[in-house]
Structure formats: C-alpha cells, structure tokens
Backbone and ligand atoms as CSV (ligand in chain L), in Angstrom:
chain,resi,resn,atom,element,x,y,z
A,1,MET,N,N,-18.131,-57.591,37.445
A,1,MET,CA,C,-17.337,-58.726,37.933
A,1,MET,C,C,-17.218,-58.618,39.456
A,2,ASP,N,N,-17.354,-59.752,40.138
A,2,ASP,CA,C,-17.290,-59.708,41.598
A,2,ASP,C,C,-15.831,-59.660,42.083
A,3,LYS,N,N,-15.687,-59.504,43.405
A,3,LYS,CA,C,-14.337,-59.337,43.966
A,3,LYS,C,C,-13.461,-60.564,43.714
A,4,GLN,N,N,-14.044,-61.761,43.801
A,4,GLN,CA,C,-13.255,-62.980,43.572
A,4,GLN,C,C,-12.658,-62.994,42.167
A,5,GLY,N,N,-13.481,-62.591,41.215
A,5,GLY,CA,C,-13.012,-62.529,39.821
A,5,GLY,C,C,-11.866,-61.533,39.676
A,6,ILE,N,N,-12.018,-60.378,40.315
A,6,ILE,CA,C,-10.986,-59.336,40.248
A,6,ILE,C,C,-9.696,-59.850,40.911
A,7,ILE,N,N,-9.850,-60.500,42.068
A,7,ILE,CA,C,-8.669,-61.003,42.789
A,7,ILE,C,C,-7.909,-62.008,41.915
A,8,LYS,N,N,-8.635,-62.852,41.210
A,8,LYS,CA,C,-8.015,-63.839,40.312
A,8,LYS,C,C,-7.142,-63.136,39.267
A,9,ILE,N,N,-7.690,-62.067,38.670
A,9,ILE,CA,C,-6.955,-61.322,37.642
A,9,ILE,C,C,-5.744,-60.634,38.261
A,10,VAL,N,N,-5.957,-60.006,39.399
A,10,VAL,CA,C,-4.873,-59.279,40.064
A,10,VAL,C,C,-3.714,-60.222,40.392
A,11,GLU,N,N,-4.046,-61.422,40.873
A,11,GLU,CA,C,-2.994,-62.396,41.218
A,11,GLU,C,C,-2.187,-62.782,39.993
A,12,LYS,N,N,-2.849,-62.849,38.865
A,12,LYS,CA,C,-2.177,-63.193,37.608
A,12,LYS,C,C,-1.057,-62.202,37.306
A,13,TYR,N,N,-1.290,-60.945,37.628
A,13,TYR,CA,C,-0.300,-59.903,37.312
A,13,TYR,C,C,0.566,-59.533,38.514
A,14,LYS,N,N,0.414,-60.243,39.643
A,14,LYS,CA,C,1.110,-59.868,40.873
A,14,LYS,C,C,1.035,-58.340,40.998
A,15,CYS,N,N,-0.166,-57.904,41.078
A,15,CYS,CA,C,-0.497,-56.531,40.747
A,15,CYS,C,C,0.047,-55.432,41.664
A,16,ASP,N,N,0.506,-54.364,41.041
A,16,ASP,CA,C,0.707,-53.104,41.731
A,16,ASP,C,C,-0.029,-52.071,40.885
A,17,ALA,N,N,0.047,-50.815,41.298
A,17,ALA,CA,C,-0.739,-49.794,40.590
A,17,ALA,C,C,-0.374,-49.737,39.107
A,18,GLY,N,N,0.889,-50.031,38.784
A,18,GLY,CA,C,1.344,-49.978,37.387
A,18,GLY,C,C,0.690,-51.025,36.516
A,19,LYS,N,N,0.105,-52.041,37.107
A,19,LYS,CA,C,-0.532,-53.114,36.331
A,19,LYS,C,C,-2.033,-52.869,36.167
A,20,LEU,N,N,-2.484,-51.728,36.609
A,20,LEU,CA,C,-3.912,-51.416,36.536
A,20,LEU,C,C,-4.463,-51.602,35.122
A,21,LEU,N,N,-3.690,-51.144,34.140
A,21,LEU,CA,C,-4.147,-51.251,32.753
A,21,LEU,C,C,-4.411,-52.702,32.370
A,22,ASN,N,N,-3.478,-53.600,32.746
A,22,ASN,CA,C,-3.657,-55.021,32.420
A,22,ASN,C,C,-4.924,-55.584,33.052
A,23,VAL,N,N,-5.163,-55.189,34.297
A,23,VAL,CA,C,-6.349,-55.684,34.997
A,23,VAL,C,C,-7.616,-55.199,34.287
A,24,LEU,N,N,-7.646,-53.910,33.957
A,24,LEU,CA,C,-8.829,-53.360,33.278
A,24,LEU,C,C,-9.024,-54.019,31.915
A,25,GLU,N,N,-7.917,-54.248,31.203
A,25,GLU,CA,C,-8.010,-54.906,29.888
A,25,GLU,C,C,-8.608,-56.298,30.015
A,26,ASP,N,N,-8.162,-57.039,31.023
A,26,ASP,CA,C,-8.673,-58.405,31.206
A,26,ASP,C,C,-10.160,-58.407,31.540
A,27,ILE,N,N,-10.574,-57.467,32.375
A,27,ILE,CA,C,-11.996,-57.397,32.730
A,27,ILE,C,C,-12.819,-57.093,31.478
A,28,GLN,N,N,-12.325,-56.139,30.684
A,28,GLN,CA,C,-13.069,-55.782,29.467
A,28,GLN,C,C,-13.117,-56.958,28.487
A,29,LYS,N,N,-12.002,-57.700,28.412
A,29,LYS,CA,C,-11.968,-58.868,27.521
A,29,LYS,C,C,-13.044,-59.874,27.941
A,30,GLU,N,N,-13.197,-60.043,29.232
A,30,GLU,CA,C,-14.143,-61.037,29.732
A,30,GLU,C,C,-15.586,-60.557,29.682
A,31,GLU,N,N,-15.801,-59.280,30.002
A,31,GLU,CA,C,-17.179,-58.800,30.131
A,31,GLU,C,C,-17.622,-57.866,29.005
A,32,GLY,N,N,-16.681,-57.474,28.162
A,32,GLY,CA,C,-17.028,-56.620,27.033
A,32,GLY,C,C,-16.978,-55.138,27.353
A,33,TYR,N,N,-16.993,-54.800,28.634
A,33,TYR,CA,C,-16.928,-53.403,29.055
A,33,TYR,C,C,-16.549,-53.358,30.529
A,34,LEU,N,N,-16.365,-52.142,31.047
A,34,LEU,CA,C,-15.997,-51.985,32.452
A,34,LEU,C,C,-17.212,-51.448,33.202
A,35,SER,N,N,-17.853,-52.314,33.933
A,35,SER,CA,C,-19.046,-51.884,34.670
A,35,SER,C,C,-18.642,-51.107,35.921
A,36,GLU,N,N,-19.601,-50.364,36.455
A,36,GLU,CA,C,-19.353,-49.597,37.678
A,36,GLU,C,C,-18.980,-50.539,38.830
A,37,VAL,N,N,-19.686,-51.666,38.894
A,37,VAL,CA,C,-19.407,-52.645,39.953
A,37,VAL,C,C,-17.973,-53.145,39.837
A,38,SER,N,N,-17.555,-53.480,38.613
A,38,SER,CA,C,-16.181,-53.965,38.414
A,38,SER,C,C,-15.166,-52.919,38.854
A,39,LEU,N,N,-15.389,-51.669,38.471
A,39,LEU,CA,C,-14.424,-50.617,38.816
A,39,LEU,C,C,-14.360,-50.401,40.327
A,40,LYS,N,N,-15.518,-50.491,40.978
A,40,LYS,CA,C,-15.527,-50.347,42.441
A,40,LYS,C,C,-14.761,-51.504,43.087
A,41,ASN,N,N,-14.947,-52.706,42.542
A,41,ASN,CA,C,-14.239,-53.867,43.093
A,41,ASN,C,C,-12.739,-53.778,42.824
A,42,VAL,N,N,-12.348,-53.263,41.677
A,42,VAL,CA,C,-10.918,-53.069,41.382
A,42,VAL,C,C,-10.342,-52.095,42.400
A,43,SER,N,N,-11.075,-51.020,42.660
A,43,SER,CA,C,-10.635,-50.015,43.622
A,43,SER,C,C,-10.430,-50.648,44.997
A,44,SER,N,N,-11.393,-51.463,45.393
A,44,SER,CA,C,-11.322,-52.088,46.712
A,44,SER,C,C,-10.180,-53.098,46.800
A,45,VAL,N,N,-10.027,-53.922,45.767
A,45,VAL,CA,C,-8.998,-54.970,45.791
A,45,VAL,C,C,-7.595,-54.372,45.708
A,46,LEU,N,N,-7.430,-53.367,44.848
A,46,LEU,CA,C,-6.085,-52.795,44.660
A,46,LEU,C,C,-5.770,-51.649,45.613
A,47,GLY,N,N,-6.797,-51.141,46.273
A,47,GLY,CA,C,-6.570,-50.004,47.165
A,47,GLY,C,C,-6.238,-48.733,46.409
A,48,ILE,N,N,-6.754,-48.632,45.189
A,48,ILE,CA,C,-6.552,-47.421,44.381
A,48,ILE,C,C,-7.865,-46.632,44.396
A,49,PRO,N,N,-7.796,-45.312,44.617
A,49,PRO,CA,C,-9.046,-44.536,44.650
A,49,PRO,C,C,-9.859,-44.707,43.360
A,50,LEU,N,N,-11.173,-44.815,43.531
A,50,LEU,CA,C,-12.064,-45.013,42.383
A,50,LEU,C,C,-11.900,-43.901,41.355
A,51,THR,N,N,-11.674,-42.668,41.815
A,51,THR,CA,C,-11.529,-41.547,40.876
A,51,THR,C,C,-10.322,-41.752,39.957
A,52,LYS,N,N,-9.247,-42.324,40.510
A,52,LYS,CA,C,-8.056,-42.574,39.689
A,52,LYS,C,C,-8.348,-43.665,38.660
A,53,ILE,N,N,-9.079,-44.671,39.090
A,53,ILE,CA,C,-9.415,-45.757,38.160
A,53,ILE,C,C,-10.298,-45.235,37.032
A,54,TYR,N,N,-11.250,-44.386,37.379
A,54,TYR,CA,C,-12.108,-43.784,36.350
A,54,TYR,C,C,-11.289,-42.920,35.395
A,55,SER,N,N,-10.324,-42.181,35.940
A,55,SER,CA,C,-9.553,-41.309,35.039
A,55,SER,C,C,-8.724,-42.139,34.069
A,56,VAL,N,N,-8.240,-43.304,34.493
A,56,VAL,CA,C,-7.509,-44.197,33.576
A,56,VAL,C,C,-8.490,-44.783,32.554
A,57,ALA,N,N,-9.645,-45.264,33.047
A,57,ALA,CA,C,-10.613,-45.929,32.170
A,57,ALA,C,C,-11.187,-44.969,31.125
A,58,THR,N,N,-11.283,-43.699,31.459
A,58,THR,CA,C,-11.842,-42.741,30.489
A,58,THR,C,C,-10.759,-42.120,29.607
A,59,PHE,N,N,-9.483,-42.189,30.050
A,59,PHE,CA,C,-8.394,-41.609,29.248
A,59,PHE,C,C,-8.152,-42.433,27.987
A,60,TYR,N,N,-8.168,-43.744,28.116
A,60,TYR,CA,C,-7.888,-44.619,26.976
A,60,TYR,C,C,-9.181,-44.930,26.231
A,61,SER,N,N,-9.178,-44.583,24.929
A,61,SER,CA,C,-10.421,-44.705,24.169
A,61,SER,C,C,-10.853,-46.161,23.980
A,62,PHE,N,N,-9.937,-47.122,24.158
A,62,PHE,CA,C,-10.347,-48.515,23.934
A,62,PHE,C,C,-11.116,-49.111,25.111
A,63,PHE,N,N,-11.215,-48.374,26.213
A,63,PHE,CA,C,-12.031,-48.876,27.318
A,63,PHE,C,C,-13.468,-48.393,27.149
A,64,ASN,N,N,-14.410,-49.302,27.383
A,64,ASN,CA,C,-15.821,-48.947,27.296
A,64,ASN,C,C,-16.454,-49.034,28.676
A,65,LEU,N,N,-17.206,-47.994,29.016
A,65,LEU,CA,C,-17.880,-48.001,30.321
A,65,LEU,C,C,-19.334,-48.449,30.204
A,66,LYS,N,N,-19.732,-48.768,28.979
A,66,LYS,CA,C,-21.081,-49.288,28.775
A,66,LYS,C,C,-20.991,-50.485,27.836
A,67,PRO,N,N,-21.972,-51.381,27.885
A,67,PRO,CA,C,-21.934,-52.530,26.979
A,67,PRO,C,C,-21.891,-52.071,25.526
A,68,VAL,N,N,-21.125,-52.778,24.713
A,68,VAL,CA,C,-21.024,-52.408,23.301
A,68,VAL,C,C,-21.520,-53.559,22.433
A,69,GLY,N,N,-21.692,-53.277,21.145
A,69,GLY,CA,C,-22.160,-54.288,20.205
A,69,GLY,C,C,-21.088,-55.329,19.918
A,70,ALA,N,N,-21.518,-56.397,19.238
A,70,ALA,CA,C,-20.584,-57.480,18.903
A,70,ALA,C,C,-19.495,-56.985,17.957
A,71,HIS,N,N,-19.819,-55.998,17.120
A,71,HIS,CA,C,-18.844,-55.451,16.173
A,71,HIS,C,C,-18.720,-53.943,16.386
A,72,ILE,N,N,-17.487,-53.479,16.435
A,72,ILE,CA,C,-17.238,-52.052,16.656
A,72,ILE,C,C,-16.840,-51.415,15.329
A,73,VAL,N,N,-17.621,-50.434,14.891
A,73,VAL,CA,C,-17.321,-49.701,13.667
A,73,VAL,C,C,-16.847,-48.305,14.061
A,74,THR,N,N,-15.600,-48.011,13.753
A,74,THR,CA,C,-15.046,-46.718,14.138
A,74,THR,C,C,-14.796,-45.882,12.888
A,75,VAL,N,N,-15.380,-44.703,12.860
A,75,VAL,CA,C,-15.213,-43.800,11.723
A,75,VAL,C,C,-14.130,-42.787,12.073
A,76,CYS,N,N,-13.118,-42.675,11.219
A,76,CYS,CA,C,-12.066,-41.701,11.473
A,76,CYS,C,C,-12.574,-40.303,11.144
A,77,MET,N,N,-12.446,-39.406,12.114
A,77,MET,CA,C,-12.862,-38.021,11.904
A,77,MET,C,C,-11.643,-37.098,11.907
A,78,GLY,N,N,-10.465,-37.668,11.654
A,78,GLY,CA,C,-9.256,-36.854,11.560
A,78,GLY,C,C,-9.330,-35.917,10.364
A,79,THR,N,N,-8.390,-35.008,10.268
A,79,THR,CA,C,-8.465,-33.948,9.259
A,79,THR,C,C,-8.586,-34.495,7.835
A,80,ALA,N,N,-7.711,-35.423,7.461
A,80,ALA,CA,C,-7.724,-35.944,6.084
A,80,ALA,C,C,-9.064,-36.611,5.778
A,81,CYS,N,N,-9.553,-37.404,6.710
A,81,CYS,CA,C,-10.823,-38.103,6.493
A,81,CYS,C,C,-11.995,-37.119,6.506
A,82,HIS,N,N,-11.903,-36.124,7.389
A,82,HIS,CA,C,-12.962,-35.116,7.453
A,82,HIS,C,C,-13.096,-34.405,6.100
A,83,VAL,N,N,-11.950,-34.026,5.544
A,83,VAL,CA,C,-11.943,-33.319,4.249
A,83,VAL,C,C,-12.517,-34.197,3.136
A,84,LYS,N,N,-12.273,-35.505,3.232
A,84,LYS,CA,C,-12.717,-36.434,2.164
A,84,LYS,C,C,-14.107,-37.019,2.409
A,85,GLY,N,N,-14.831,-36.501,3.395
A,85,GLY,CA,C,-16.239,-36.908,3.532
A,85,GLY,C,C,-16.568,-37.830,4.691
A,86,ALA,N,N,-15.759,-37.813,5.739
A,86,ALA,CA,C,-16.020,-38.695,6.884
A,86,ALA,C,C,-17.407,-38.454,7.493
A,87,PHE,N,N,-17.832,-37.213,7.521
A,87,PHE,CA,C,-19.123,-36.909,8.128
A,87,PHE,C,C,-20.259,-37.576,7.351
A,88,GLN,N,N,-20.151,-37.565,6.010
A,88,GLN,CA,C,-21.171,-38.217,5.177
A,88,GLN,C,C,-21.158,-39.729,5.395
A,89,VAL,N,N,-19.959,-40.287,5.574
A,89,VAL,CA,C,-19.836,-41.722,5.858
A,89,VAL,C,C,-20.524,-42.038,7.184
A,90,LEU,N,N,-20.277,-41.194,8.175
A,90,LEU,CA,C,-20.881,-41.404,9.489
A,90,LEU,C,C,-22.406,-41.329,9.412
A,91,GLU,N,N,-22.909,-40.352,8.683
A,91,GLU,CA,C,-24.369,-40.217,8.530
A,91,GLU,C,C,-24.975,-41.428,7.836
A,92,ALA,N,N,-24.289,-41.905,6.776
A,92,ALA,CA,C,-24.785,-43.073,6.039
A,92,ALA,C,C,-24.785,-44.305,6.940
A,93,LEU,N,N,-23.766,-44.411,7.754
A,93,LEU,CA,C,-23.655,-45.535,8.687
A,93,LEU,C,C,-24.790,-45.502,9.705
A,94,GLU,N,N,-25.055,-44.329,10.255
A,94,GLU,CA,C,-26.143,-44.177,11.220
A,94,GLU,C,C,-27.473,-44.565,10.572
A,95,ASP,N,N,-27.622,-44.184,9.323
A,95,ASP,CA,C,-28.860,-44.473,8.613
A,95,ASP,C,C,-29.007,-45.981,8.380
A,96,LEU,N,N,-27.932,-46.613,7.902
A,96,LEU,CA,C,-27.984,-48.051,7.620
A,96,LEU,C,C,-28.243,-48.870,8.885
A,97,LEU,N,N,-27.607,-48.493,9.961
A,97,LEU,CA,C,-27.720,-49.277,11.193
A,97,LEU,C,C,-28.914,-48.848,12.052
A,98,GLY,N,N,-29.516,-47.742,11.680
A,98,GLY,CA,C,-30.691,-47.287,12.428
A,98,GLY,C,C,-30.355,-46.746,13.804
A,99,VAL,N,N,-29.177,-46.161,13.955
A,99,VAL,CA,C,-28.833,-45.515,15.226
A,99,VAL,C,C,-28.892,-44.008,15.023
A,100,LYS,N,N,-29.284,-43.343,16.053
A,100,LYS,CA,C,-29.441,-41.884,15.952
A,100,LYS,C,C,-28.386,-41.196,16.811
A,101,PRO,N,N,-27.849,-40.087,16.316
A,101,PRO,CA,C,-26.882,-39.355,17.135
A,101,PRO,C,C,-27.475,-39.032,18.497
A,102,GLY,N,N,-26.706,-39.250,19.520
A,102,GLY,CA,C,-27.158,-38.909,20.864
A,102,GLY,C,C,-27.965,-40.005,21.527
A,103,GLU,N,N,-28.247,-41.109,20.780
A,103,GLU,CA,C,-29.042,-42.194,21.341
A,103,GLU,C,C,-28.326,-42.825,22.544
A,104,THR,N,N,-27.046,-43.081,22.369
A,104,THR,CA,C,-26.247,-43.637,23.457
A,104,THR,C,C,-24.915,-42.910,23.497
A,105,THR,N,N,-24.659,-42.216,24.554
A,105,THR,CA,C,-23.359,-41.564,24.680
A,105,THR,C,C,-22.790,-41.881,26.055
A,106,GLU,N,N,-21.491,-41.784,26.177
A,106,GLU,CA,C,-20.889,-42.021,27.484
A,106,GLU,C,C,-19.651,-41.151,27.624
A,107,ASP,N,N,-19.557,-40.494,28.744
A,107,ASP,CA,C,-18.344,-39.740,29.071
A,107,ASP,C,C,-17.897,-38.822,27.933
A,108,GLY,N,N,-18.839,-38.251,27.225
A,108,GLY,CA,C,-18.481,-37.356,26.141
A,108,GLY,C,C,-18.026,-38.086,24.897
A,109,LYS,N,N,-17.903,-39.405,24.972
A,109,LYS,CA,C,-17.496,-40.177,23.796
A,109,LYS,C,C,-18.688,-40.327,22.878
A,110,PHE,N,N,-18.424,-40.261,21.585
A,110,PHE,CA,C,-19.469,-40.544,20.617
A,110,PHE,C,C,-19.582,-42.053,20.527
A,111,MET,N,N,-20.726,-42.592,20.864
A,111,MET,CA,C,-20.872,-44.043,20.813
A,111,MET,C,C,-22.330,-44.422,20.656
A,112,LEU,N,N,-22.644,-45.107,19.570
A,112,LEU,CA,C,-24.018,-45.506,19.310
A,112,LEU,C,C,-24.066,-47.013,19.149
A,113,THR,N,N,-25.014,-47.636,19.838
A,113,THR,CA,C,-25.130,-49.087,19.737
A,113,THR,C,C,-26.514,-49.448,19.220
A,114,THR,N,N,-26.546,-50.382,18.263
A,114,THR,CA,C,-27.838,-50.798,17.722
A,114,THR,C,C,-28.628,-51.535,18.802
A,115,LYS,N,N,-29.939,-51.530,18.648
A,115,LYS,CA,C,-30.797,-52.136,19.679
A,115,LYS,C,C,-30.522,-53.632,19.840
A,116,ASP,N,N,-30.145,-54.284,18.730
A,116,ASP,CA,C,-29.868,-55.730,18.817
A,116,ASP,C,C,-28.442,-56.004,19.297
A,117,ARG,N,N,-27.712,-54.935,19.640
A,117,ARG,CA,C,-26.335,-55.049,20.142
A,117,ARG,C,C,-25.382,-55.738,19.157
A,118,LYS,N,N,-25.691,-55.643,17.867
A,118,LYS,CA,C,-24.769,-56.246,16.890
A,118,LYS,C,C,-23.635,-55.285,16.560
A,119,PHE,N,N,-23.946,-53.976,16.515
A,119,PHE,CA,C,-22.946,-52.992,16.108
A,119,PHE,C,C,-22.895,-51.806,17.068
A,120,THR,N,N,-21.684,-51.352,17.288
A,120,THR,CA,C,-21.489,-50.083,17.978
A,120,THR,C,C,-20.708,-49.183,17.026
A,121,VAL,N,N,-21.174,-47.959,16.880
A,121,VAL,CA,C,-20.493,-46.982,16.020
A,121,VAL,C,C,-19.820,-45.956,16.920
A,122,ASN,N,N,-18.559,-45.698,16.670
A,122,ASN,CA,C,-17.897,-44.614,17.381
A,122,ASN,C,C,-16.936,-43.899,16.437
A,123,THR,N,N,-16.218,-42.946,16.948
A,123,THR,CA,C,-15.317,-42.171,16.093
A,123,THR,C,C,-13.919,-42.129,16.713
A,124,ALA,N,N,-12.949,-41.845,15.850
A,124,ALA,CA,C,-11.567,-41.710,16.326
A,124,ALA,C,C,-10.921,-40.561,15.555
A,125,ARG,N,N,-9.706,-40.191,15.935
A,125,ARG,CA,C,-9.067,-39.018,15.308
A,125,ARG,C,C,-8.157,-39.356,14.136
A,126,CYS,N,N,-7.495,-40.460,14.115
A,126,CYS,CA,C,-6.654,-40.820,12.969
A,126,CYS,C,C,-6.138,-42.232,13.159
A,127,PHE,N,N,-6.199,-43.026,12.086
A,127,PHE,CA,C,-5.681,-44.393,12.163
A,127,PHE,C,C,-4.294,-44.475,11.530
A,128,GLY,N,N,-3.773,-43.339,11.057
A,128,GLY,CA,C,-2.488,-43.364,10.370
A,128,GLY,C,C,-2.611,-43.927,8.965
A,129,ALA,N,N,-3.811,-43.871,8.402
A,129,ALA,CA,C,-4.020,-44.389,7.048
A,129,ALA,C,C,-4.633,-43.281,6.192
A,130,CYS,N,N,-4.137,-42.067,6.389
A,130,CYS,CA,C,-4.740,-40.874,5.780
A,130,CYS,C,C,-4.771,-40.934,4.257
A,131,SER,N,N,-3.803,-41.648,3.649
A,131,SER,CA,C,-3.768,-41.692,2.182
A,131,SER,C,C,-4.983,-42.434,1.621
A,132,MET,N,N,-5.682,-43.198,2.468
A,132,MET,CA,C,-6.865,-43.939,2.007
A,132,MET,C,C,-8.157,-43.272,2.473
A,133,ALA,N,N,-8.084,-42.036,2.894
A,133,ALA,CA,C,-9.250,-41.328,3.442
A,133,ALA,C,C,-10.401,-41.268,2.437
A,134,PRO,N,N,-11.652,-41.360,2.934
A,134,PRO,CA,C,-12.041,-41.556,4.327
A,134,PRO,C,C,-11.928,-43.028,4.754
A,135,VAL,N,N,-11.592,-43.208,6.010
A,135,VAL,CA,C,-11.265,-44.539,6.514
A,135,VAL,C,C,-12.206,-44.918,7.659
A,136,ILE,N,N,-12.600,-46.185,7.677
A,136,ILE,CA,C,-13.295,-46.701,8.868
A,136,ILE,C,C,-12.553,-47.951,9.339
A,137,MET,N,N,-12.807,-48.338,10.573
A,137,MET,CA,C,-12.219,-49.559,11.099
A,137,MET,C,C,-13.351,-50.400,11.675
A,138,VAL,N,N,-13.379,-51.682,11.309
A,138,VAL,CA,C,-14.375,-52.583,11.882
A,138,VAL,C,C,-13.627,-53.700,12.595
A,139,ASP,N,N,-13.842,-53.812,13.882
A,139,ASP,CA,C,-13.165,-54.825,14.708
A,139,ASP,C,C,-11.666,-54.859,14.436
A,140,GLY,N,N,-11.083,-53.697,14.253
A,140,GLY,CA,C,-9.637,-53.608,14.080
A,140,GLY,C,C,-9.167,-53.693,12.639
A,141,LYS,N,N,-10.077,-53.994,11.689
A,141,LYS,CA,C,-9.681,-54.067,10.277
A,141,LYS,C,C,-9.976,-52.733,9.596
A,142,ILE,N,N,-8.974,-52.226,8.873
A,142,ILE,CA,C,-9.106,-50.915,8.224
A,142,ILE,C,C,-9.750,-51.054,6.843
A,143,TYR,N,N,-10.665,-50.137,6.540
A,143,TYR,CA,C,-11.262,-50.041,5.206
A,143,TYR,C,C,-11.050,-48.617,4.704
A,144,GLY,N,N,-10.430,-48.499,3.526
A,144,GLY,CA,C,-10.141,-47.177,2.980
A,144,GLY,C,C,-11.064,-46.804,1.837
A,145,TYR,N,N,-11.018,-45.524,1.463
A,145,TYR,CA,C,-11.817,-44.963,0.357
A,145,TYR,C,C,-13.294,-45.320,0.541
A,146,VAL,N,N,-13.780,-45.224,1.750
A,146,VAL,CA,C,-15.156,-45.628,2.057
A,146,VAL,C,C,-16.139,-44.556,1.612
A,147,ASN,N,N,-17.262,-45.009,1.121
A,147,ASN,CA,C,-18.359,-44.073,0.838
A,147,ASN,C,C,-19.676,-44.785,1.144
A,148,ALA,N,N,-20.777,-44.050,0.995
A,148,ALA,CA,C,-22.088,-44.601,1.377
A,148,ALA,C,C,-22.416,-45.880,0.609
A,149,LYS,N,N,-21.954,-45.978,-0.654
A,149,LYS,CA,C,-22.258,-47.169,-1.459
A,149,LYS,C,C,-21.487,-48.390,-0.981
A,150,LYS,N,N,-20.276,-48.165,-0.499
A,150,LYS,CA,C,-19.451,-49.303,-0.062
A,150,LYS,C,C,-19.855,-49.841,1.309
A,151,LEU,N,N,-20.497,-49.003,2.102
A,151,LEU,CA,C,-20.788,-49.399,3.482
A,151,LEU,C,C,-21.594,-50.706,3.607
A,152,PRO,N,N,-22.681,-50.892,2.816
A,152,PRO,CA,C,-23.437,-52.152,2.961
A,152,PRO,C,C,-22.567,-53.380,2.712
A,153,LEU,N,N,-21.671,-53.302,1.721
A,153,LEU,CA,C,-20.789,-54.441,1.428
A,153,LEU,C,C,-19.877,-54.743,2.609
A,154,ILE,N,N,-19.370,-53.680,3.209
A,154,ILE,CA,C,-18.484,-53.869,4.370
A,154,ILE,C,C,-19.276,-54.467,5.528
A,155,LEU,N,N,-20.451,-53.899,5.802
A,155,LEU,CA,C,-21.245,-54.363,6.949
A,155,LEU,C,C,-21.708,-55.807,6.786
A,156,LYS,N,N,-21.945,-56.212,5.528
A,156,LYS,CA,C,-22.378,-57.599,5.279
A,156,LYS,C,C,-21.338,-58.596,5.767
A,157,GLU,N,N,-20.071,-58.203,5.705
A,157,GLU,CA,C,-19.001,-59.091,6.201
A,157,GLU,C,C,-19.188,-59.395,7.683
A,158,TYR,N,N,-19.944,-58.546,8.358
A,158,TYR,CA,C,-20.113,-58.688,9.807
A,158,TYR,C,C,-21.558,-59.039,10.179
A,159,GLY,N,N,-22.282,-59.567,9.210
A,159,GLY,CA,C,-23.608,-60.089,9.526
A,159,GLY,C,C,-24.752,-59.108,9.345
A,160,TRP,N,N,-24.436,-57.936,8.791
A,160,TRP,CA,C,-25.528,-57.004,8.492
A,160,TRP,C,C,-26.212,-57.561,7.255
A,161,GLY,N,N,-27.486,-57.968,7.395
A,161,GLY,CA,C,-28.084,-58.778,6.343
A,161,GLY,C,C,-29.157,-58.117,5.525
A,162,VAL,N,N,-29.812,-58.970,4.742
A,162,VAL,CA,C,-30.856,-58.528,3.812
A,162,VAL,C,C,-31.980,-57.825,4.560
A,163,LYS,N,N,-32.358,-58.400,5.734
A,163,LYS,CA,C,-33.443,-57.800,6.505
A,163,LYS,C,C,-33.100,-56.349,6.862
A,164,ASN,N,N,-31.819,-56.121,7.263
A,164,ASN,CA,C,-31.398,-54.777,7.616
A,164,ASN,C,C,-31.509,-53.832,6.427
A,165,GLU,N,N,-31.125,-54.363,5.220
A,165,GLU,CA,C,-31.178,-53.511,4.025
A,165,GLU,C,C,-32.614,-53.067,3.774
A,166,LYS,N,N,-33.556,-54.037,3.914
A,166,LYS,CA,C,-34.960,-53.710,3.674
A,166,LYS,C,C,-35.427,-52.669,4.697
A,167,ASP,N,N,-35.076,-52.919,5.989
A,167,ASP,CA,C,-35.495,-51.995,7.044
A,167,ASP,C,C,-34.994,-50.584,6.776
A,168,SER,N,N,-33.705,-50.477,6.364
A,168,SER,CA,C,-33.150,-49.140,6.179
A,168,SER,C,C,-33.755,-48.468,4.963
A,169,SER,N,N,-34.106,-49.263,3.897
A,169,SER,CA,C,-34.712,-48.624,2.739
A,169,SER,C,C,-36.136,-48.184,3.073
A,170,ASP,N,N,-36.783,-48.910,4.010
A,170,ASP,CA,C,-38.137,-48.510,4.432
A,170,ASP,C,C,-38.119,-47.152,5.138
A,171,ARG,N,N,-36.996,-46.860,5.798
A,171,ARG,CA,C,-36.934,-45.606,6.545
A,171,ARG,C,C,-36.708,-44.399,5.641
A,172,ARG,N,N,-36.174,-44.672,4.435
A,172,ARG,CA,C,-35.883,-43.541,3.538
A,172,ARG,C,C,-37.162,-43.058,2.874
A,173,PRO,N,N,-37.242,-41.734,2.621
A,173,PRO,CA,C,-38.461,-41.212,1.993
A,173,PRO,C,C,-38.613,-41.716,0.570
L,1,LIG,S1,S,-7.173,-38.666,9.265
L,1,LIG,FE1,FE,-8.253,-40.506,8.963
L,1,LIG,S2,S,-6.708,-42.011,8.874
L,1,LIG,FE2,FE,-5.640,-40.178,9.253
C-alpha cells in the first residue's frame, strides 16, 4: 500500500502509536497481508521505527507477512488435539491440498499455501475447544472430531472440488 493509502487509514484512527494495531489490521483487510512496502510506509507515516512495527506484526499470529490463500485452514496442535491425532490430520490435509511441509514458511510460522492460492494451511496452539479434539478452523469456523475421512467433506464447503480429489488420489501410491 502506498503512503497516501496509509495516511487515509491513519487519519481514520487519528493515529498515535497505540492505534498501530488498527492500522495494520485495516491494511491486512484491504490487501490480505502486510507487505514490506506497506510496513515501511506505516513506519514513515507514523514515525515508528520499522523494527517495532515488525515486532508487533510478527507477535500477533493473525497478521500475515506474505500473501495467503482465499481460505485459511488452521490445525490446532495444542496438547489435547496433539494427543487425539492432530499431526495425522495435518498430514492428511497437506496430502489433500498438495502442499509440502517447508514449501512456504515465514518468520518461523508454519504456513503453506496452495499454488492456486485457494487455501493456506497453518497451525495454532489451542482454540479452547479441546473437548472436540482434534480440531481445525476454516475461515474462523471450528470443526471438531476431525479425521482424514472428514477432511474432504469440510474442504468441499470451501470449493475444494472433484478435480482436487482426483489429483490427490493420483498422487497416492
Ligand atoms: S488443544 Fe486443540 S482446541 Fe484445545
């Protein structure tokens, strides 16, 4: 986002350093992520050191520093979900969506985006829904008692289609 765009957002919040979060949220809402250019422009407009802005942007897991898919699938890797098979759910998800661990990572965050940018897979520590473990969240909606068989049904709600099913079965031995 250019400086004019940033200034528009800043004026909306009559900005001081305490409103930094609101500004970053608005930029992400508009652009889908926080680009390096946007963060540099925020630094320049607000007079806040870039390092401080980066530390805020990387502290909160809901900020993305790279473009993400249209749908965000978050697998809970908290203790309850881990014990109930979260890792197997994550592996099945990677297989279905055709993303490989380490394909796209940022700032130590686990984050995989499909080539068509339809889905981004990431992980979190706990959604507070441990009684339904293992749990995933898609675009903010919680799904409990998830397993490899349920995943295609869930993904279909978000446009994962027949072609994808065929492609993923082709990859299996
Ligand atoms: S550990 Fe997964 S929802 Fe709490």
